[in-house]
C-alpha positions as CSV (number, residue, x, y, z in Angstrom):
1,M,132.3,126.4,88.5
2,E,133.9,122.5,89.3
3,R,131.8,119.9,87.6
4,L,131.1,116.5,88.8
5,D,132.3,113.3,86.7
6,A,131.0,110.1,87.0
7,T,133.7,109.0,89.7
8,Q,131.6,110.7,91.9
9,G,129.1,108.7,91.6
10,W,128.4,108.2,95.5
11,I,126.7,111.7,95.4
12,A,123.5,110.1,93.4
13,R,122.9,108.1,96.3
14,V,122.6,110.7,99.0
15,A,118.5,110.6,98.4
16,R,118.5,106.8,99.4
17,H,119.1,107.7,103.0
18,E,116.9,109.0,105.6
19,G,117.0,112.0,108.0
20,P,118.7,115.7,108.0
21,I,120.7,116.3,104.6
22,Y,123.7,117.0,105.8
23,R,123.4,113.5,107.9
24,A,122.9,111.7,104.6
25,I,125.3,113.1,103.2
26,A,128.1,112.1,106.1
27,E,127.0,108.4,105.3
28,T,126.8,108.2,102.2
29,I,130.7,109.4,102.2
30,G,131.1,106.8,105.1
31,A,129.9,103.7,102.9
32,A,131.8,105.1,99.9
33,V,134.7,105.1,101.9
34,A,134.0,101.1,103.4
35,A,132.8,100.1,100.0
36,G,136.8,101.1,98.1
37,E,135.3,103.7,96.3
38,L,136.5,106.4,97.6
39,R,140.4,106.3,98.9
40,D,142.8,107.9,101.1
41,G,143.8,111.3,99.5
42,D,140.8,111.5,97.0
43,R,139.6,115.0,96.5
44,L,135.9,115.6,97.2
45,P,133.5,118.5,96.0
46,T,134.1,122.0,96.3
47,H,131.4,123.2,98.9
48,R,129.8,125.2,96.4
49,A,129.4,122.4,93.5
50,L,128.2,119.8,96.1
51,A,125.8,122.3,97.2
52,D,124.5,122.7,93.3
53,A,124.8,119.2,92.4
54,L,122.2,118.1,94.6
55,G,120.1,121.6,95.3
56,I,120.4,122.2,98.7
57,D,122.7,125.1,100.5
58,L,126.1,125.9,101.0
59,T,125.4,125.7,105.4
60,T,124.5,122.6,105.1
61,V,127.5,121.1,102.8
62,T,129.3,122.7,105.3
63,R,127.7,121.1,108.5
64,A,127.8,117.3,106.5
65,Y,131.4,117.8,105.9
66,A,132.0,119.3,109.8
67,E,130.1,115.9,110.7
68,A,132.2,113.9,107.7
69,R,135.4,115.2,109.8
70,R,133.9,114.2,113.4
71,M,133.9,110.5,111.6
72,G,137.1,110.6,110.8
73,L,136.3,110.0,107.0
74,L,138.2,113.9,105.6
75,Q,140.1,116.5,106.3
76,A,140.4,119.8,104.7
77,T,143.1,122.2,104.1
78,V,142.4,125.7,103.6
79,G,143.3,126.7,99.7
80,R,142.9,122.9,98.8
81,G,139.7,121.3,99.5
82,S,138.3,118.2,101.7
83,F,140.1,115.3,101.1
84,I,139.3,111.2,102.2
85,R,141.4,110.3,105.4
86,A,141.6,106.4,105.0
87,A,142.2,104.8,108.5
88,P,146.1,104.0,109.5
89,A,147.7,101.6,106.9
90,V,148.1,98.2,108.5
91,G,151.7,98.2,110.1
92,G,151.8,102.7,109.6
93,P,152.2,104.7,113.3
94,G,149.1,104.2,115.4
95,S,147.9,100.9,113.7
96,A,146.6,97.9,114.8
97,V,145.3,96.0,112.1
98,D,142.9,96.0,109.2
99,L,139.6,94.4,110.1
100,S,137.7,95.5,106.9
101,M,139.4,93.6,104.3
102,N,138.0,90.0,103.6
103,L,141.0,87.5,102.9
104,P,142.1,84.1,103.8
105,P,144.9,84.5,106.5
106,L,148.5,83.6,105.6
107,P,149.4,80.2,107.1
108,A,152.4,79.9,109.1
109,S,153.4,76.5,106.6
110,P,153.1,75.6,104.3
111,A,154.7,79.4,103.6
112,L,152.7,80.9,100.7
113,P,155.2,83.4,100.1
114,D,158.0,80.8,99.5
115,L,155.2,78.4,97.3
116,L,154.8,81.4,95.4
117,R,158.7,82.1,95.0
118,D,159.5,78.6,94.1
119,G,156.8,77.6,92.0
120,M,157.4,81.0,89.5
121,A,160.8,79.8,89.5
122,A,160.5,77.0,88.3
123,M,157.7,77.3,86.1
124,L,159.8,80.0,84.1
125,G,163.2,77.2,84.7
126,A,161.0,74.6,82.8
127,P,160.8,73.8,79.1
128,G,158.2,75.3,77.1
129,A,158.2,78.3,79.6
130,A,156.8,80.6,76.5
131,E,153.3,79.3,77.4
132,V,152.8,81.2,79.6
133,L,154.4,84.6,78.6
134,T,152.3,84.9,75.3
135,Y,148.4,85.4,74.7
136,R,146.0,82.2,74.8
137,S,142.5,81.3,74.4
138,G,140.5,83.4,76.8
139,A,138.7,80.5,78.2
140,G,141.9,78.6,79.4
141,S,143.8,76.0,78.2
142,G,142.4,72.2,78.8
143,A,144.4,71.6,81.4
144,E,143.8,74.4,83.3
145,R,139.9,74.3,82.4
146,A,140.7,70.5,84.0
147,A,142.4,71.8,86.7
148,G,139.3,74.0,87.4
149,A,137.2,70.8,87.3
150,A,139.2,69.0,89.6
151,W,139.8,71.9,92.0
152,L,135.7,72.8,92.0
153,S,134.9,68.7,92.3
154,P,134.1,68.7,96.0
155,V,131.1,71.0,95.6
156,L,130.3,70.1,92.5
157,G,131.0,66.2,91.7
158,E,132.4,65.4,88.2
159,V,132.0,68.5,85.5
160,P,132.5,68.2,82.4
161,V,135.3,70.6,81.3
162,E,133.7,71.8,78.3
163,R,131.4,73.9,81.0
164,V,134.5,75.3,82.5
165,L,135.8,78.5,81.8
166,L,139.0,80.4,83.4
167,S,138.5,84.2,84.3
168,P,141.2,86.7,85.9
169,G,139.0,86.6,89.3
170,A,135.6,86.5,89.9
171,Q,134.7,89.9,89.2
172,P,134.7,90.0,85.8
173,A,133.0,86.8,85.8
174,L,130.1,87.9,87.7
175,M,130.0,91.2,85.0
176,V,130.1,88.4,81.9
177,V,126.9,86.5,83.5
178,L,125.1,89.6,84.2
179,G,125.8,91.0,80.9
180,A,124.4,87.8,79.3
181,L,121.7,87.4,81.1
182,L,120.0,90.6,81.9
183,A,119.6,94.0,80.0
184,P,119.8,97.5,81.1
185,G,116.3,98.0,83.9
186,E,115.9,94.5,84.4
187,V,116.0,92.9,88.1
188,V,118.5,90.6,89.4
189,L,117.0,89.3,93.4
190,T,119.6,89.0,96.1
191,D,119.7,89.3,100.0
192,A,119.2,92.4,101.4
193,M,122.6,92.2,102.4
194,T,125.0,91.6,99.4
195,Y,128.2,91.6,98.3
196,P,129.7,94.9,97.2
197,G,130.9,94.1,94.0
198,L,127.4,92.8,92.8
199,R,125.8,95.8,93.5
200,G,129.1,97.7,91.8
201,A,128.8,95.6,88.6
202,A,124.7,96.0,88.6
203,A,124.8,99.9,88.8
204,Q,127.9,99.6,85.4
205,L,125.5,97.4,83.6
206,G,121.7,99.4,84.8
207,L,120.5,96.9,86.2
208,R,118.0,96.7,89.4
209,L,118.7,94.9,92.6
210,R,115.8,93.8,94.4
211,G,116.7,92.4,97.9
212,V,114.7,89.4,99.0
213,A,114.2,88.1,103.0
214,A,116.6,85.9,104.7
215,D,116.8,83.3,107.8
216,A,120.0,82.3,109.7
217,D,119.8,79.7,106.6
218,G,119.8,82.4,104.0
219,M,117.6,83.3,101.5
220,L,113.7,82.2,102.4
221,P,112.3,80.4,99.2
222,D,108.7,81.7,100.0
223,A,110.7,85.6,100.2
224,I,112.2,84.9,96.7
225,A,108.8,83.2,95.3
226,A,106.5,86.2,96.3
227,A,109.6,88.5,94.7
228,C,108.9,86.6,91.8
229,Q,105.3,87.8,91.2
230,A,106.1,91.1,91.5
231,E,106.9,93.6,88.3
232,P,108.9,93.6,86.7
233,R,109.3,90.3,87.1
234,P,113.2,89.2,88.2
235,K,115.0,87.2,85.5
236,A,117.9,86.1,87.6
237,L,119.0,85.5,91.2
238,Y,122.3,86.0,92.6
239,C,123.2,84.1,96.0
240,V,126.4,83.3,98.3
241,P,125.7,79.8,99.5
242,T,128.1,79.8,102.0
243,M,129.5,81.7,104.7
244,H,127.7,84.4,102.7
245,N,128.9,88.0,102.9
246,P,128.5,89.6,104.8
247,T,126.1,88.3,107.0
248,A,128.0,84.4,107.1
249,A,125.0,82.5,107.1
250,T,125.7,79.3,105.1
251,M,122.9,77.2,103.5
252,P,121.6,74.0,104.6
253,L,121.4,71.6,102.1
254,T,117.7,71.3,102.3
255,R,117.9,75.3,101.6
256,R,119.5,74.6,98.4
257,E,117.7,72.2,97.3
258,A,114.5,74.4,97.9
259,I,116.4,77.1,95.5
260,A,117.1,74.8,93.0
261,A,113.5,73.5,92.9
262,L,112.4,77.2,92.5
263,A,114.6,78.1,89.7
264,R,113.4,75.6,87.8
265,T,109.8,75.9,88.3
266,L,110.0,79.4,88.0
267,G,112.5,79.7,84.9
268,L,115.3,81.9,87.3
269,Q,119.1,81.9,86.4
270,V,121.3,81.4,89.4
271,I,124.0,83.2,89.8
272,E,125.9,81.1,93.0
273,D,128.8,82.9,93.6
274,D,130.9,80.4,95.5
275,A,133.8,82.6,97.2
276,Y,134.0,80.7,100.1
277,G,132.5,76.7,98.9
278,L,135.7,74.8,99.7
279,L,136.7,76.7,103.3
280,P,134.7,74.2,105.1
281,A,136.4,70.9,105.9
282,A,133.1,69.3,104.9
283,P,131.7,71.7,102.0
284,L,128.3,71.5,100.9
285,P,127.3,70.5,97.3
286,A,127.2,73.7,95.0
287,I,123.1,74.7,94.2
288,A,124.6,74.4,90.1
289,S,125.3,70.8,91.3
290,L,121.9,70.1,91.8
291,A,120.0,72.1,89.4
292,P,123.1,72.5,86.5
293,E,121.1,73.2,83.6
294,C,120.1,76.9,85.2
295,C,123.1,77.6,87.4
296,F,126.3,79.9,86.6
297,H,128.8,78.7,89.2
298,V,131.4,81.4,90.2
299,A,134.1,80.4,92.2
300,T,137.4,82.6,93.1
301,V,141.0,81.3,94.5
302,S,141.3,84.6,96.1
303,K,139.2,83.7,98.6
304,V,140.4,80.4,99.9
305,I,143.8,80.8,99.0
306,S,145.3,84.5,98.0
307,P,144.1,87.4,96.2
308,A,147.3,87.3,95.0
309,L,146.3,84.4,92.7
310,R,143.7,86.3,90.6
311,V,142.4,82.6,89.2
312,A,139.1,82.1,88.8
313,W,136.3,79.8,87.0
314,M,133.3,79.9,85.7
315,V,130.7,76.9,85.3
316,V,128.3,76.9,83.0
317,P,124.9,75.0,82.1
318,D,126.1,73.3,79.0
319,A,128.7,74.2,75.8
320,R,126.6,76.5,73.8
321,W,126.9,79.0,76.7
322,A,130.6,78.1,77.4
323,A,130.9,79.5,73.8
324,R,129.1,82.1,74.5
325,M,130.9,83.7,77.8
326,A,134.2,82.7,76.5
327,T,133.5,85.1,73.3
328,A,132.7,87.7,76.2
329,L,135.2,87.2,78.7
330,R,137.5,87.6,75.5
331,A,136.1,90.8,74.7
332,T,135.8,92.4,78.6
333,V,138.8,90.8,79.8
334,L,140.9,88.9,77.0
335,M,142.4,86.1,78.9
336,A,143.5,85.7,82.3
337,S,147.1,85.5,83.5
338,P,148.5,82.7,81.6
339,L,151.4,82.7,84.4
340,L,149.4,82.6,87.7
341,A,147.0,80.1,86.0
342,G,149.6,77.8,84.8
343,L,150.9,78.0,88.4
344,F,147.5,77.0,90.5
345,T,147.2,74.6,87.9
346,R,150.4,72.8,89.3
347,W,149.3,73.0,92.7
348,V,146.1,71.0,91.8
349,G,147.8,68.8,90.1
350,D,150.6,67.9,92.5
351,G,148.7,68.1,95.9
352,T,150.1,71.8,97.0
353,A,147.0,73.6,96.3
354,A,145.2,71.1,98.5
355,A,147.6,71.6,101.4
356,V,147.2,75.6,101.4
357,L,144.0,74.8,101.5
358,G,144.0,73.1,104.3
359,A,146.6,75.0,106.5
360,I,144.3,78.1,106.2
361,R,141.3,76.3,106.9
362,H,142.8,75.5,110.3
363,E,144.1,79.2,110.4
364,C,140.4,80.0,109.6
365,A,138.9,77.4,112.9
366,A,142.3,79.2,115.1
367,R,141.1,82.7,115.0
368,Q,137.2,81.8,114.9
369,R,137.6,80.3,118.3
370,I,139.6,83.8,119.3
371,A,136.7,85.6,117.8
372,Q,134.4,83.6,120.2
373,E,136.3,84.3,123.5
374,V,137.0,87.7,123.0
375,L,133.5,88.8,121.6
376,A,131.9,86.4,124.5
377,G,128.4,88.2,124.8
378,A,128.2,90.2,121.7
379,R,125.7,88.7,119.4
380,F,127.5,88.0,115.9
381,A,127.1,85.1,113.5
382,A,129.9,83.2,112.2
383,H,131.0,80.0,110.5
384,P,133.5,78.0,112.7
385,E,136.0,77.9,109.2
386,G,135.4,81.2,107.8
387,I,137.2,84.0,107.6
388,H,134.5,87.5,108.7
389,L,132.1,87.6,111.3
390,W,128.9,89.9,110.9
391,L,128.2,92.2,114.4
392,D,124.9,93.2,115.6
393,L,125.8,96.9,117.5
394,P,123.7,96.7,121.2
395,A,121.2,99.9,120.8
396,G,122.8,103.3,120.8
397,W,125.4,102.4,118.9
398,D,125.4,103.9,115.3
399,R,126.9,101.9,112.7
400,L,129.1,105.0,111.1
401,D,129.8,106.0,114.1
402,F,130.6,102.7,115.6
403,A,133.3,102.5,112.5
404,A,134.6,106.1,113.1
405,Q,135.5,105.3,116.8
406,L,137.6,102.4,115.9
407,R,139.0,104.5,112.9
408,R,140.2,106.7,115.7
409,R,142.0,103.4,117.3
410,G,143.5,102.5,114.1
411,L,141.3,100.0,113.0
412,A,139.1,99.4,110.1
413,V,135.7,97.9,109.7
414,V,132.7,97.9,106.9
415,P,129.8,99.1,108.3
416,S,126.5,97.5,107.0
417,D,125.8,100.6,104.3
418,A,128.4,99.1,101.4
419,F,126.5,96.1,101.8
420,A,122.7,97.2,102.2
421,V,120.3,96.8,98.8
422,G,117.6,98.9,100.8
423,A,117.9,100.7,104.2
424,P,121.3,99.7,106.1
425,V,121.0,97.9,110.0
426,A,122.5,98.4,113.2
427,A,125.7,96.3,111.6
428,V,129.3,96.0,110.7
429,R,131.7,93.1,108.9
430,V,134.7,92.2,110.9
431,S,137.4,90.5,109.4
432,L,139.6,88.0,110.3
433,G,142.1,87.4,107.6
434,A,143.9,90.5,107.0
435,A,145.8,90.3,110.9
436,A,149.4,89.6,110.3
437,D,148.9,87.1,113.6
438,R,146.6,85.6,115.9
439,T,147.9,88.0,118.6
440,A,147.5,91.6,116.7
441,L,143.9,89.7,115.8
442,R,143.1,89.1,119.2
443,G,144.7,92.5,120.4
444,A,142.5,94.4,117.2
445,L,138.9,92.3,119.0
446,G,139.7,93.2,122.3
447,A,139.8,96.5,121.0
448,I,135.9,96.1,119.5
449,A,134.8,94.6,122.5
450,E,136.0,97.7,124.2
451,E,133.7,100.0,122.2
452,L,130.9,97.3,122.5
453,R,131.3,97.7,126.9
454,S,131.1,101.3,126.3
455,D,128.4,103.7,126.6
456,A,127.9,105.4,122.8
457,G,126.4,108.2,124.2
458,P,124.8,110.4,122.4
459,S,125.8,111.6,118.6
460,F,127.3,114.4,118.0
461,A,125.3,114.8,115.0
462,D,122.5,115.3,116.6
463,I,123.9,118.4,119.1
464,V,123.5,121.9,117.2
């Protein structure tokens, strides 16, 4: 008999979905695909194995897999089994553009590939090149930490270098902070729709997420205070204050000040994921600049420059925390790439990083204007310099059916299931950065606009 292993953790989430079990299975598969947990070519459990795992009959599993096939999520081969079928790859036959990946667009000028090639060549050809080809402190060199402090100064102000640590991306930093602040079973407050990476980290560490209400300006202080009266009492608050992923909300200064004051009063530790904080031309102060003694600030280069640069910084309350986090980083990821960290440190010093950021910001604004034009009449939230938008679906459209319909057209968006701490909503995230150019983006958004104007009709899931 086939045994289901830990890589099929999506199965445990089937019970969280309301409605018929066959539909819950198909929706859970769709959410796992959207979150990247299940990928193109992954083999699904046999009908018997899944039926045994869930305590249901074979007929229900057969119906669930048939529904998943209708949604374009999988394909079955006689004698081999059922496999995930992802949307067509960007650039592949019948494809248009990937609207699921949240990454900054490539600016036309300066050309990032050329900068990467020339920068790497210059570093490796310079005296002392051996320093970027060996092991080093897990927290980064003094120069790298100083570069991080300088890079983040528009949102943090002046920060002592001793409080800044280098990390190979934001995800390891989040894992380290969560692991240091909370024990298994403890509660983290977050938005009801939150970054999938937080959900994954919390699951890995055995933490519980509790969603709190928000409005167009982000998390509501009153909802945070009310959640802190519940049992078990939360110890930490996770937030994305600028261009929230996925809702695109940006907290105004008054909301940030209120949350900072609340954290002090309630003894909450704030984990501030400021992935997009530098994208606005006029960035707002980070919460960590308002309450540095109780805030852990994480900022990555991946979302404002390029995921090719897996460089991030963690800014912690004091030197004691810095020493503890440096030890945890070293134990978890050993170190960030000296080559990438060294290159970006150079770019901060010579102005290249600021020039690229400015060009990306300009391209983001242009793409958001295209979205406003092409999707005129649709209901969505976006920041004028952001890299994604949060699209509310009209009545009659199920978010997974909508995503499945776009998949048939070679487009990929992310339904709300990937972000939901509680119940999903009728919305999808549409990312604007992966399109090769503005023309491709316009065509892809045009296809979305066509679907929004169409009659969704009855779901085949409801037809027996």
